[in-house]
Every structure is written in structure tokens, then in C-alpha cells.
C-alpha positions in Angstrom: 27.9 30.3 -52.6 28.9 34.0 -53.4 32.1 35.6 -54.5 33.4 36.1 -51.0 32.9 32.5 -50.0 29.9 33.3 -47.9 27.1 30.6 -48.5 23.5 31.6 -49.1 20.7 29.7 -47.4 17.2 30.4 -46.6 17.2 29.3 -42.9 19.8 28.4 -40.4 18.9 26.3 -37.4 21.3 26.4 -34.6 21.0 23.4 -32.3 20.0 20.0 -32.8 18.4 19.4 -29.5 14.5 18.7 -29.3 13.8 22.4 -30.5 16.3 22.4 -33.1 15.3 18.9 -34.7 11.5 20.0 -34.4 12.3 23.1 -36.5 14.4 21.2 -38.9 11.6 18.7 -39.4 8.8 21.3 -39.9 11.2 22.8 -42.5 11.8 19.5 -44.3 7.9 18.7 -44.1 7.3 22.0 -45.8 9.4 21.0 -48.8 12.6 22.9 -48.0 15.7 20.5 -48.8 18.3 20.5 -46.0 21.9 21.9 -47.3 20.1 23.5 -50.2 17.2 25.6 -48.4 18.2 25.3 -44.8 21.2 23.8 -42.7 21.2 22.7 -39.1 24.4 23.4 -37.3 25.2 21.6 -34.0 28.1 22.3 -31.7 27.9 18.8 -29.8 29.9 15.9 -30.9 27.0 13.4 -31.3 23.1 13.3 -31.7 21.3 14.0 -28.5 21.3 17.6 -27.6 22.1 18.2 -23.9 21.0 14.8 -22.9 24.2 13.3 -24.1 26.1 15.2 -21.4 23.7 13.9 -18.4 25.4 12.1 -15.6 25.0 8.2 -16.0 22.7 7.7 -12.9 20.2 9.8 -14.7 18.7 6.8 -16.0 15.6 7.0 -18.7 13.1 5.5 -16.0 14.0 8.8 -13.9 13.1 11.2 -16.7 10.0 12.9 -16.5 7.8 14.2 -19.3 10.1 13.2 -22.3 7.8 14.0 -25.2 8.6 12.5 -28.6 9.8 14.4 -31.4 7.2 15.2 -34.2 6.6 12.6 -36.7 8.3 9.5 -34.8 7.4 7.8 -31.7 9.9 7.4 -29.0 9.3 3.5 -28.6 11.2 2.1 -25.5 10.5 -1.2 -23.1 10.9 -1.8 -19.7 14.4 -2.9 -20.0 15.3 0.7 -21.0 14.2 2.2 -17.5 17.5 1.2 -16.3 19.6 2.5 -19.1 21.2 6.0 -19.0 19.0 8.5 -20.3 21.9 9.7 -22.4 21.8 6.5 -24.3 18.3 6.1 -24.7 17.6 9.6 -25.9 21.0 9.8 -27.9 19.9 6.8 -29.8 16.7 8.0 -30.6 17.7 11.3 -31.7 20.0 9.5 -33.9 17.5 7.4 -35.5 15.4 10.9 -36.2 18.0 12.7 -37.8 18.7 9.6 -40.3 15.1 8.8 -40.8 14.1 12.6 -42.1 17.6 12.9 -43.7 18.2 16.1 -41.6 22.1 16.2 -42.6 23.0 17.9 -39.3 26.4 19.8 -39.4 28.5 18.9 -36.3 30.7 19.9 -34.6 30.0 23.4 -35.6 30.4 26.3 -33.3 28.4 29.2 -34.1 30.7 32.5 -33.1 28.4 35.4 -34.0 25.3 36.3 -35.9 25.2 39.7 -37.1 23.5 42.0 -39.8 24.7 40.9 -43.2 24.0 42.5 -46.6 21.0 42.6 -48.4 18.6 42.4 -45.6 20.1 39.0 -44.5 21.8 37.7 -41.5 25.5 36.7 -41.5 26.1 33.5 -39.3 29.6 33.2 -38.7 30.8 29.6 -37.8 33.9 27.3 -37.1 32.8 25.9 -40.5 32.6 29.1 -42.6 29.9 32.0 -43.0 26.4 31.6 -44.0 24.1 34.3 -45.2 20.5 33.6 -44.1 17.1 35.1 -44.7 15.7 33.7 -41.3 17.2 32.0 -38.5 15.8 29.3 -35.7 18.0 29.7 -32.6 17.6 26.4 -30.6 20.6 26.3 -28.6 19.1 25.6 -25.1 20.9 26.5 -22.0 23.4 23.5 -21.2 26.4 25.6 -22.3 25.8 28.4 -19.7 25.6 26.9 -16.3 25.0 29.7 -13.7 27.6 29.9 -11.0 26.7 32.2 -8.2 29.5 34.2 -6.7 30.0 34.3 -2.9 32.2 36.2 -0.6 35.4 33.7 0.3 34.5 31.5 -2.7 38.0 31.4 -3.7 39.5 30.4 -0.3 37.5 26.9 -0.2 40.1 24.1 0.1 37.7 21.4 -1.3 36.1 20.6 -4.5 33.4 23.0 -6.3 31.5 21.6 -9.3 28.2 22.2 -11.0 25.6 20.4 -12.4 26.8 20.5 -15.8 29.7 18.3 -14.8 28.2 16.2 -12.1 29.8 12.8 -12.4 27.1 10.7 -10.4 27.1 10.0 -6.7 30.1 7.5 -6.5 32.7 10.2 -6.3 31.2 11.5 -3.1 31.6 8.3 -0.9 32.5 9.1 2.3 32.4 12.8 2.0 30.7 15.8 3.4 28.6 17.5 0.6 26.8 20.9 0.4 24.1 21.0 -2.5 23.2 24.2 -3.5 19.7 24.9 -5.4 16.3 24.1 -4.7 15.3 22.7 -8.4 14.7 19.1 -9.5 18.5 18.6 -10.3 19.4 19.9 -6.9 17.0 17.2 -5.1 17.8 14.6 -7.4 21.8 15.0 -6.9 21.0 15.2 -2.9 18.8 12.2 -2.8 21.3 9.9 -4.5 24.5 11.4 -2.7 23.0 11.0 0.6 23.0 7.2 0.2 27.1 7.4 0.1 28.2 10.5 1.6 29.5 10.9 4.9 26.9 13.9 5.4 24.8 16.1 3.2 23.5 19.7 3.6 21.1 21.3 1.3 20.8 25.0 0.9 18.6 27.0 -1.1 17.7 31.0 -1.6 13.8 30.3 -1.1 12.1 27.5 0.8 11.2 24.8 -1.7 7.7 24.5 -2.7 6.6 20.6 -3.0 3.6 20.2 -5.1 1.4 17.2 -3.9 -1.0 15.5 -6.4 -1.1 15.1 -10.1 0.1 17.7 -12.6 -2.8 18.9 -14.3 -3.0 20.2 -17.9 -4.6 23.4 -16.3 -1.6 23.7 -13.9 0.8 23.2 -16.6 -1.0 26.0 -18.8 -0.8 28.3 -15.8 2.6 27.8 -15.2 3.7 28.2 -18.8 1.7 31.3 -19.0 3.6 32.6 -16.2 7.0 32.0 -17.8 5.6 33.4 -21.1 4.7 36.7 -19.4 8.2 37.4 -18.5 9.5 36.8 -22.0 7.1 39.0 -23.4 8.4 41.8 -20.9 11.7 41.1 -22.1 12.7 39.5 -18.8 15.2 36.6 -18.5 13.0 33.3 -18.6 12.5 31.1 -15.4 12.3 27.5 -15.4 8.9 26.2 -15.6 9.7 24.1 -12.5 10.5 27.5 -10.7 6.6 28.1 -10.8 5.3 24.6 -10.8 7.1 23.6 -7.6 8.6 20.2 -7.0 6.6 17.2 -7.4 6.4 14.8 -4.4 7.2 11.3 -5.9 7.7 8.1 -3.8 11.5 9.1 -3.7 11.0 12.7 -2.6 8.4 11.6 0.3 10.7 9.0 1.5 14.1 11.6 1.5 11.6 14.0 3.4 10.7 11.6 5.9 14.4 10.7 6.4 15.4 14.1 6.8 17.4 14.4 3.4 15.3 17.2 2.1 15.8 19.3 5.4 17.0 22.6 3.8 18.8 25.5 5.4 18.9 29.0 4.2 21.6 30.4 1.9 24.7 31.0 3.7 26.6 34.4 3.8 30.0 33.5 3.0 32.3 30.5 2.1 35.1 29.7 4.2 38.3 27.6 3.6 36.5 24.7 5.5 33.0 25.0 4.2 30.3 27.8 4.6 29.2 30.1 7.2 26.1 32.3 8.1 26.2 35.7 9.8 24.4 34.4 12.9 27.6 32.0 13.6 26.3 28.7 12.3 28.8 27.1 10.2 29.0 23.7 8.3 32.3 22.1 7.1 32.2 20.4 3.8 34.8 18.7 1.2 32.5 19.4 -1.7 30.2 22.2 -2.7 27.8 21.2 -5.7 26.1 24.1 -7.2 22.7 22.9 -8.6 22.0 26.4 -9.5 20.6 26.2 -13.0 21.6 27.5 -16.5 20.8 30.8 -18.5 20.0 30.7 -22.3 23.0 30.1 -24.4 22.5 33.0 -26.8 25.9 35.3 -26.7 26.3 34.4 -30.3 23.2 36.8 -30.9 24.7 39.7 -29.0 25.7 41.5 -32.3 21.9 41.8 -33.4 21.1 43.8 -30.1 18.0 41.7 -29.3 18.2 41.9 -25.5 15.8 44.6 -23.5 16.7 46.6 -20.5 15.4 43.8 -18.3 18.1 41.6 -19.5 16.1 39.1 -21.7 14.8 39.0 -25.2 11.5 40.1 -25.9 9.7 37.2 -27.7 5.9 37.3 -29.2 5.3 33.4 -29.9 8.9 32.4 -31.1 9.8 35.6 -33.0 12.2 38.4 -31.4 10.4 41.4 -31.3 13.2 43.3 -32.4 14.1 41.4 -35.4 11.4 39.2 -37.3 14.0 37.2 -38.9 15.0 35.4 -35.5 13.0 33.2 -33.9 13.8 31.5 -30.4 12.6 27.8 -30.0 13.2 26.3 -26.7 13.4 29.6 -25.0 11.3 30.4 -22.1 7.8 28.9 -22.1 8.9 26.5 -24.8 11.8 24.9 -22.7 10.2 21.6 -22.4 10.0 18.8 -24.8 6.4 19.2 -25.9 6.8 23.0 -26.1 9.8 22.7 -28.2 7.8 20.6 -30.6 5.1 23.1 -30.9 7.3 26.0 -31.0 9.2 24.7 -33.8 6.0 24.3 -36.1 5.1 27.8 -35.1 8.5 29.3 -35.8 8.3 27.5 -39.4 5.0 28.8 -40.3 6.1 32.6 -39.3 9.3 32.0 -41.3 7.2 30.8 -44.2 5.1 34.2 -44.4 8.5 36.3 -43.9 10.0 34.2 -47.0 6.9 34.9 -49.0 7.0 38.7 -48.4 10.8 38.8 -49.1 11.4 36.3 -51.7 15.2 35.6 -52.2 17.2 35.0 -55.5 18.6 31.7 -56.2 21.4 30.5 -58.7 20.1 28.2 -61.8 19.3 24.9 -60.8 19.1 25.3 -56.9 15.3 25.4 -56.6 13.3 28.4 -55.5 12.8 27.9 -51.7 11.5 31.7 -51.7 8.9 31.1 -54.2 5.2 31.1 -53.8 4.8 27.3 -53.6 7.3 26.4 -50.6 6.1 29.7 -49.0 2.4 28.4 -49.2 3.6 24.9 -47.8 5.3 26.7 -44.9 2.1 28.3 -43.9 0.2 25.1 -44.1 
């Protein structure tokens, strides 16, 4: 800690979801020590990342593509399929943090990251201020739900809510529900609400694309490449599902046959009773559920001026092009569980090179995280 109460550290990791824990694991594996050489800050009250906030009806058996964190398998049994995913994955993340001694600080809100002194980053938080040589930003998207604005929205007499605060289907029993959004969450909400609601209407901006057949490795690479191209151009990232389409599971096939997944184009305005189109069509509703996705939660990085004219942060690998000290993990093409794992490792390798080029001074007895031995380990 320096004379002004600002704590010096080599690396700050913001976020302890899949991406943040991956980055922290690789930092620890390289020989860096938590709370001495790096610190992990998480605003959530408990381990589990965004999973801890998912609705109870999203059971673990319905989760697609959950990949284990590096260095520790996610072991489950058939009995776990019926448990809420928030419980299963939350317990796994808890065990992971303990096993590798990551010493996550929570709940901590990161308010701003700005230019500090001596070439360092100043990370201002609810727990105090850190002076860091590098930053792994792994804040995901859950804290920034996207609410579209439509004419008349404030006049609607019913209830409006977003996927971020979706409570499960039971609260919609006997109600007329409009679900807005053509992604995976929208279709999942719609299918389970349709079983209890008085009626459902599905509205999307574009016709949904349903993907038949297995999701091959080649298809996955092509989809990730499309998302990667956007962030390389400094455009806001799209979700991978926006380019892969919706997989046709047995449940989806059944819902399509029953007419549950018959969609309407986006309405033109919202009325006190529901929604309306300019061609005269109307639909009355008690609830509008906005399954309209999320945006990257990176407002705290605004003082660094990382955004491009296109609205996104231009990234090469995980490194922000405008500031080599900043790495975005779980952003754009790495916004998947396996992508976050790989990105965490890649970010730590680049940070190792940075620390070696710009060795930092440590007080006596605190170690030499910026020295040649640990910098070499980071690159290994």
C-alpha cells in the first residue's frame, strides 16, 4: 500500500464467473499469489457468476454446453439434472475457488478504471483503490439487460419484465403473455410459459433460424469467427447463437408442431391493453416479457476511452487494441464457457510478456511478481 492508501498489485481480475476464474487460475498456476500479486474482485454476493441469478426452472439438465473450468472437472450425476442450474454450478464454482485458493473479494463493486500514475491503472472500487499494472476484465453481460424502447411503452397497464428478472413460469398462470426475442432464452421462456398461460404470443425482429442436425466443431468455429470479426472491427459483439441459429431439440420440435413457436413480426407500438401493428392488428396482454438479450457490462472502463466509433471495444485476441494493459475475457468470441477458458489462458500469457517488459518494484519481503522467473512462468 502506498502513502495515499492505494494498494499496489500486478493484476486486477474483475469478475468471478467462468472467465474471471479461468484467468485467476492461470495467474495462480504461473506462480503469482492471490492478494499479493493479483486480486479477484466480484460484485456478486456468492460464487457462481451469473448462474446464481438464473430462474429456478432452468435446471441443470436443460443447460447446453457447460464446460468445466481449467484444472477441475465438473462431476455431476443423473440426480443433478433436475436441480436448478444455479445450485449445481454455484456449488461447483464454490469448490473451485476453495481448491485453488483464489481468495475472491466479494461483494465488491468496481466503479471506474482510469489512468493512474507511473503507467499503472487506477481501479476504484467499493473496497478501496488498487493500482494495477494489468487488468483482466471478465464482467460478462448479466448486469446490462437490454430493454428496447417502443412508442407507448409507458402507457401499458400490465407488467413488463426482462429475462434478467424472470421468475419462472408459475407467475404467468392464467395470464396473456407476449414474449419478445428470438434467442435461446426467449424460446425457453415461451415454451414453459405456454403450459400455464391463458395465451402466448411470440414476437421477434427477424424470422428465427432453426438449426437442424448436430452442432459440429466446424460449424462452431465458423460461428465464433463471425463474432470475432465484429470485435476486431470495433463493433459491439453479437451472441454466438445469433449466428448459429436455434437448435431443434425434441422440446422445440414439439412446440413448433403445437404452434407455440409461431412468431409474429415486431409490433409498431405498445398500447395500454397490449401491442399494435400499423396494419391494424392488435394483441391484448397482461405481461410483456422482454427476452431481448444483454450488452457487455463495461461502463466502468469508460474513463480509458477504449470504445471505437462503431460502439464496441476493438480486441485482438483478448487485448484491447487501445490499451495493451487491458484484457477482455468472456467478451465477444470468448463469451462461452469453453471460449472463456481458452481466453483466460491467452490473456495471462500476454500479461506475462507485459510484466516482463515493464518490471514493477515491490516492497521488501513481498516477492517479485514482475521479475524474470514469474514472467517466464506466465508465458509458459
